[in-house]
C-alpha positions as CSV (number, residue, x, y, z in Angstrom):
1,X,126.2,116.5,123.4
2,X,122.9,116.1,121.5
3,X,119.7,115.3,123.1
4,X,116.7,113.8,122.0
5,X,113.4,114.5,124.2
6,X,110.7,111.2,123.8
7,X,109.1,112.0,127.1
8,X,105.7,111.4,126.9
9,X,106.4,109.0,123.5
10,X,105.1,105.1,123.1
11,X,107.6,102.6,121.9
12,X,109.1,102.4,119.4
13,X,109.7,106.3,119.3
14,X,112.4,106.6,121.5
15,X,114.3,104.0,119.9
16,X,113.4,105.3,116.5
17,X,114.5,108.9,117.1
18,X,117.8,107.6,118.5
19,X,118.7,105.7,115.7
20,X,117.9,109.0,113.3
21,X,120.2,111.0,115.6
22,X,123.0,108.9,116.1
23,X,124.6,109.2,112.3
24,X,124.9,113.0,113.0
25,X,127.6,112.0,115.8
26,X,131.3,111.4,115.6
27,X,132.7,108.5,117.5
28,X,133.0,109.0,121.1
29,X,130.2,111.5,121.1
30,X,127.1,111.0,123.2
31,X,123.6,111.1,122.5
32,X,121.3,111.5,125.4
33,X,117.6,110.0,124.9
34,X,115.0,111.1,127.6
35,X,112.4,108.8,127.7
36,X,109.2,108.0,129.9
37,X,108.1,104.6,127.9
38,X,108.8,101.6,129.9
39,X,110.0,99.6,126.9
40,X,112.9,102.2,126.2
41,X,115.3,100.9,128.4
42,X,115.0,97.5,126.6
43,X,114.6,98.7,123.3
44,X,117.9,101.1,123.6
45,X,120.3,98.6,125.6
46,X,119.6,96.3,123.2
47,X,120.1,98.4,120.3
48,X,123.4,100.2,121.7
49,X,125.0,96.3,122.5
50,X,124.0,95.4,118.7
51,X,125.7,98.6,117.3
52,X,128.6,98.4,119.8
53,X,127.7,101.7,121.3
54,X,128.5,102.8,125.0
55,X,125.2,102.5,127.4
56,X,124.1,104.1,130.5
57,X,121.0,104.7,132.0
58,X,120.3,107.3,134.8
59,X,117.0,107.6,136.9
60,X,115.7,111.1,136.9
61,X,112.4,112.4,138.5
62,X,109.7,111.1,136.1
63,X,111.5,110.0,133.2
64,X,114.9,108.2,132.4
65,X,118.0,109.4,130.6
66,X,119.7,107.2,128.5
67,X,123.6,108.0,127.6
68,X,124.5,106.6,124.3
69,X,128.2,106.7,123.2
70,X,128.8,106.4,119.6
71,X,130.9,103.5,118.6
72,X,134.1,103.9,116.6
73,X,133.5,102.0,113.1
74,X,136.0,99.7,112.2
75,X,137.7,100.8,108.8
76,X,136.8,98.9,105.6
């Protein structure tokens, strides 16, 4: 599992960091993004939906943990 620690960083950095790390993962692998930015849930959920990635949001003490599971890419 790969983790991006974006706690304390403002929009759009949590999303930007997630976008940069996702290509390193194989389909079905999970990227954890740790964030405190109040816009992160909106940005990450919209990006995950647009890309077809799985999305889970877990409240932790003082931050939110986002689990983004990389989607399979269609052949071609």
